[in-house]
C-alpha positions as CSV (number, residue, x, y, z in Angstrom):
1,M,-42.7,-13.1,5.9
2,K,-40.1,-15.5,4.2
3,H,-38.3,-12.2,2.4
4,R,-38.2,-10.8,6.3
5,I,-36.7,-14.2,7.3
6,A,-34.3,-14.2,4.5
7,V,-33.1,-10.8,5.2
8,G,-32.8,-11.3,9.0
9,L,-30.5,-14.6,8.3
10,G,-28.6,-12.5,5.9
11,W,-27.8,-9.9,8.3
12,I,-27.2,-12.2,10.8
13,L,-24.6,-14.1,8.5
14,M,-22.9,-11.0,7.6
15,T,-22.7,-9.8,11.3
16,G,-21.1,-12.9,12.0
17,V,-18.7,-13.1,9.1
18,T,-17.8,-9.2,10.1
19,L,-16.9,-10.2,13.7
20,L,-15.0,-12.9,12.6
21,F,-12.8,-10.8,10.6
22,L,-12.3,-8.0,13.2
23,Y,-11.4,-10.5,16.0
24,P,-7.8,-10.5,15.1
25,F,-7.7,-6.7,15.1
26,W,-9.6,-6.7,18.2
27,W,-7.3,-9.2,19.9
28,M,-4.0,-7.6,18.6
29,I,-5.0,-4.1,20.3
30,V,-6.0,-6.0,23.4
31,S,-3.3,-8.0,23.8
32,S,-0.8,-4.9,23.5
33,F,-2.3,-4.0,27.2
34,R,-1.7,-7.4,28.6
35,G,1.5,-8.8,30.4
36,Q,3.4,-11.6,28.8
37,E,2.5,-13.9,31.7
38,A,-1.3,-13.1,31.4
39,M,-1.1,-13.7,27.4
40,L,0.3,-17.1,28.0
41,I,-2.1,-18.2,30.6
42,D,-5.2,-17.2,28.7
43,P,-4.4,-16.0,25.1
44,T,-7.7,-15.9,23.8
45,R,-9.3,-13.0,26.3
46,L,-11.3,-10.4,24.7
47,L,-10.5,-7.9,27.6
48,P,-7.5,-6.8,29.3
49,E,-7.4,-7.5,33.2
50,A,-5.7,-4.1,33.4
51,F,-4.5,-1.4,31.1
52,N,-0.7,-2.3,30.9
53,T,1.1,0.4,28.9
54,R,4.6,-1.2,29.7
55,A,5.1,-2.3,25.9
56,Y,4.2,1.1,24.4
57,G,7.1,2.5,26.7
58,D,9.5,-0.1,25.8
59,I,9.1,0.1,21.9
60,A,9.9,3.9,21.9
61,R,13.4,2.6,20.9
62,L,14.1,-0.1,18.9
63,G,17.4,-1.7,17.9
64,G,19.1,1.7,18.9
65,V,16.8,3.5,16.8
66,D,13.9,5.8,18.2
67,L,10.3,4.7,16.9
68,W,9.7,8.0,15.6
69,L,12.2,7.6,12.9
70,Y,10.6,4.4,11.8
71,A,7.3,6.1,11.6
72,F,9.0,9.0,9.7
73,N,10.6,6.7,7.3
74,S,7.4,4.9,6.8
75,V,5.3,8.2,5.9
76,F,8.0,9.4,4.0
77,L,9.2,6.7,1.7
78,T,5.4,5.6,1.2
79,V,4.1,9.2,0.3
80,T,7.3,9.9,-1.7
81,A,7.1,6.7,-3.5
82,T,3.5,6.9,-4.4
83,V,3.7,10.5,-5.5
84,L,6.3,9.4,-8.0
85,A,4.7,6.3,-9.2
86,V,1.3,8.4,-10.0
87,V,3.3,11.2,-11.8
88,V,5.3,8.6,-13.9
89,T,2.4,6.1,-14.5
90,A,0.0,8.9,-15.6
91,L,2.3,10.2,-18.0
92,G,3.3,6.7,-19.5
93,A,-0.8,5.8,-19.4
94,Y,-1.6,8.9,-21.6
95,A,1.1,8.1,-24.0
96,L,-0.5,4.5,-24.3
97,Y,-3.6,6.0,-24.6
98,R,-2.7,8.5,-27.2
99,K,-0.4,6.2,-29.3
100,P,-1.4,2.7,-28.2
101,D,0.1,1.1,-31.8
102,L,4.0,2.3,-31.3
103,P,6.4,-0.3,-31.1
104,G,7.0,-1.8,-27.5
105,F,4.0,-0.3,-25.7
106,R,1.8,-3.6,-26.0
107,F,5.3,-5.3,-24.6
108,I,5.5,-2.8,-21.9
109,Q,1.7,-3.6,-21.0
110,F,2.4,-7.3,-21.1
111,G,5.3,-6.9,-18.9
112,F,3.5,-5.2,-16.2
113,L,0.8,-7.9,-16.2
114,M,3.5,-10.4,-15.7
115,T,5.5,-8.3,-12.9
116,M,2.2,-8.8,-11.1
117,M,1.9,-12.5,-11.2
118,Y,5.2,-12.9,-10.0
119,P,6.1,-13.7,-6.6
120,A,7.7,-11.1,-4.5
121,M,10.3,-13.5,-2.8
122,L,11.7,-14.2,-6.6
123,L,12.6,-10.5,-7.1
124,V,15.0,-10.1,-4.1
125,I,18.5,-11.5,-5.7
126,P,17.6,-9.2,-9.3
127,V,16.5,-6.3,-7.0
128,Y,19.4,-6.4,-5.2
129,L,22.0,-6.8,-8.1
130,V,20.1,-3.7,-10.0
131,V,20.3,-1.5,-7.2
132,F,23.5,-2.4,-6.4
133,Q,25.0,-1.7,-9.9
134,L,23.0,1.6,-9.7
135,G,25.1,2.6,-6.7
136,L,21.8,3.2,-4.8
137,L,22.4,0.6,-2.3
138,G,21.8,1.7,1.5
139,T,19.9,4.8,0.1
140,Y,16.4,6.4,0.4
141,T,16.5,6.7,-3.7
142,G,17.3,3.1,-4.4
143,I,13.9,2.2,-1.9
144,I,11.8,4.8,-3.5
145,L,12.7,4.1,-7.0
146,F,11.7,0.4,-6.0
147,L,8.5,1.2,-4.4
148,S,7.3,3.1,-7.1
149,L,7.5,0.4,-9.5
150,M,3.5,-0.2,-9.2
151,P,2.0,-1.9,-12.5
152,I,-1.4,-1.9,-11.0
153,L,-1.7,1.9,-11.0
154,F,-0.6,2.0,-14.7
155,L,-3.3,-0.2,-15.8
156,M,-6.0,1.6,-13.8
157,L,-4.7,4.7,-15.3
158,V,-4.9,3.4,-18.9
159,Q,-8.4,2.0,-18.6
160,F,-9.4,5.4,-17.3
161,F,-8.1,7.4,-20.0
162,R,-9.5,5.1,-22.5
163,S,-13.0,6.1,-21.2
164,I,-12.1,9.8,-22.3
165,P,-13.9,10.8,-25.6
166,K,-10.9,11.3,-28.3
167,E,-13.0,14.0,-30.1
168,L,-12.2,16.1,-26.5
169,I,-8.5,15.8,-27.3
170,E,-8.6,16.1,-31.0
171,S,-10.4,19.5,-30.8
172,A,-8.1,21.0,-28.2
173,K,-5.2,19.9,-31.0
174,M,-7.1,21.6,-33.8
175,D,-6.8,24.9,-31.7
176,G,-3.3,24.5,-31.6
177,A,-2.8,22.7,-28.1
178,S,0.5,20.8,-27.6
179,E,0.4,17.3,-26.4
180,M,1.6,18.3,-22.8
181,Q,-1.0,21.4,-22.7
182,V,-3.7,18.6,-23.4
183,F,-2.5,16.5,-20.7
184,R,-2.1,19.4,-18.3
185,K,-5.3,21.4,-19.2
186,I,-7.8,18.7,-20.1
187,V,-6.8,15.2,-19.2
188,L,-5.7,16.1,-15.6
189,P,-8.8,18.0,-14.4
190,I,-10.8,15.2,-15.7
191,S,-8.7,12.8,-14.0
192,K,-8.6,14.1,-10.5
193,P,-11.0,11.6,-9.1
194,I,-9.1,8.6,-10.7
195,L,-5.7,10.0,-9.5
196,A,-6.9,10.4,-5.8
197,T,-8.0,7.0,-6.1
198,V,-4.5,5.6,-7.6
199,F,-2.8,7.6,-4.9
200,L,-4.6,6.0,-2.0
201,I,-4.1,2.5,-3.3
202,G,-0.5,3.1,-3.8
203,F,-0.2,4.5,-0.3
204,L,-2.1,1.5,1.2
205,L,0.0,-1.2,-1.0
206,N,3.5,0.8,-0.2
207,W,2.8,1.0,3.5
208,K,2.9,-2.5,4.1
209,Q,6.0,-3.2,2.3
210,W,8.7,-4.6,4.0
211,L,10.9,-7.0,1.7
212,P,12.5,-4.8,-0.8
213,I,13.5,-2.3,2.2
214,L,15.1,-4.8,4.3
215,V,16.9,-5.7,1.0
216,I,17.9,-2.4,-0.1
217,A,18.5,-0.8,3.2
218,T,21.7,-1.0,4.8
219,S,21.0,0.5,8.2
220,P,18.1,0.1,10.7
221,D,17.9,3.9,10.2
222,Q,16.4,3.3,7.0
223,Y,13.9,0.8,8.1
224,T,10.2,1.4,8.1
225,L,7.5,0.2,10.8
226,P,7.0,-3.1,9.1
227,V,10.4,-3.7,8.8
228,A,10.8,-2.9,12.6
229,L,8.2,-5.1,13.5
230,L,9.7,-7.9,11.6
231,S,13.2,-7.6,13.3
232,M,11.3,-7.6,17.0
233,N,11.6,-11.4,17.0
234,T,15.2,-12.5,17.9
235,E,16.9,-15.7,18.8
236,L,16.6,-14.6,22.6
237,G,12.8,-14.9,22.4
238,I,9.4,-13.0,21.6
239,D,8.0,-10.2,23.9
240,F,4.2,-10.9,22.8
241,Q,3.1,-7.6,24.4
242,A,5.6,-5.5,22.7
243,T,5.1,-7.0,19.5
244,M,1.5,-6.6,19.6
245,A,1.8,-2.9,20.5
246,L,4.1,-2.1,17.8
247,A,1.8,-4.1,15.5
248,A,-1.3,-2.0,16.8
249,L,1.1,1.3,15.9
250,T,1.4,-0.1,12.5
251,T,-1.8,-1.2,11.5
252,V,-4.3,0.9,12.9
253,P,-3.5,4.2,11.3
254,I,-3.9,2.5,7.8
255,I,-6.9,0.8,9.0
256,V,-8.7,4.2,9.6
257,L,-7.4,5.5,6.6
258,F,-9.1,2.8,4.6
259,L,-12.3,2.8,6.6
260,F,-12.5,6.7,5.4
261,T,-11.6,5.9,2.0
262,Q,-12.9,2.3,1.1
263,R,-15.4,3.4,-1.2
264,R,-13.0,5.0,-3.5
265,V,-10.2,2.4,-3.2
266,I,-12.7,-0.4,-3.9
267,G,-14.1,1.2,-6.9
268,G,-10.4,2.0,-8.1
269,F,-9.9,-1.7,-7.9
270,V,-13.0,-2.6,-9.7
271,A,-12.5,0.3,-12.3
272,G,-9.1,-1.3,-13.1
273,A,-10.6,-4.6,-13.6
274,V,-12.6,-3.4,-16.4
275,K,-11.7,-4.5,-20.1
276,G,-10.1,-1.9,-22.0
């Protein structure tokens, strides 16, 4: 009897916590269908008085740029940068797995750990200077290169590669396989689950990026949905309904993606936290 009561109380507590976390997202979606005046009079209302879709029409073009272009930039930059990050980090992680004692490898790994602890705001000026010196300011290439720098993916792949039996690699080497053949024909097929996981994690992390894009981009044509959302608030005032509408279009697709892939994503973060 006591066990059932404890289980029941646990379910009630978890349900309450879940509803507490879901409330901001529900409020955001509901507010996107409520007029400005209605939101100011009763801001905490959980159901709209009427489904007012004005805001979704108003945000079809923002700052002289069509909304579809912001959406295209978000998908294009996020996918391209994440694919590049996975390819480069997979090669680097495999090299560290095969030759962990080479000079500089430990320093690189330590540098990645330090980068993860560094506040993003402190990187604004260095990022701007580096991109400017490379001549990539105001280009998609500059944005993609910066977004592809994802130390957490490197560390996760290193941990996974260390779980691969070295005997498997050595037997292939004895059969005359080159290092690249071993990587392509043995390591990559084994690593498909972790590669899919790090891609999903990289995609989710890159989708919400706005600071590096705002620093590197020189035209609104290169902005993504999060940057467009940030740019909506001006000195002339805030359109709360339009802001909520754009916030819904920006976050709901990525929330749906996370819900479908949460086990793989959370499992990847846990795997990346395991000691090597």
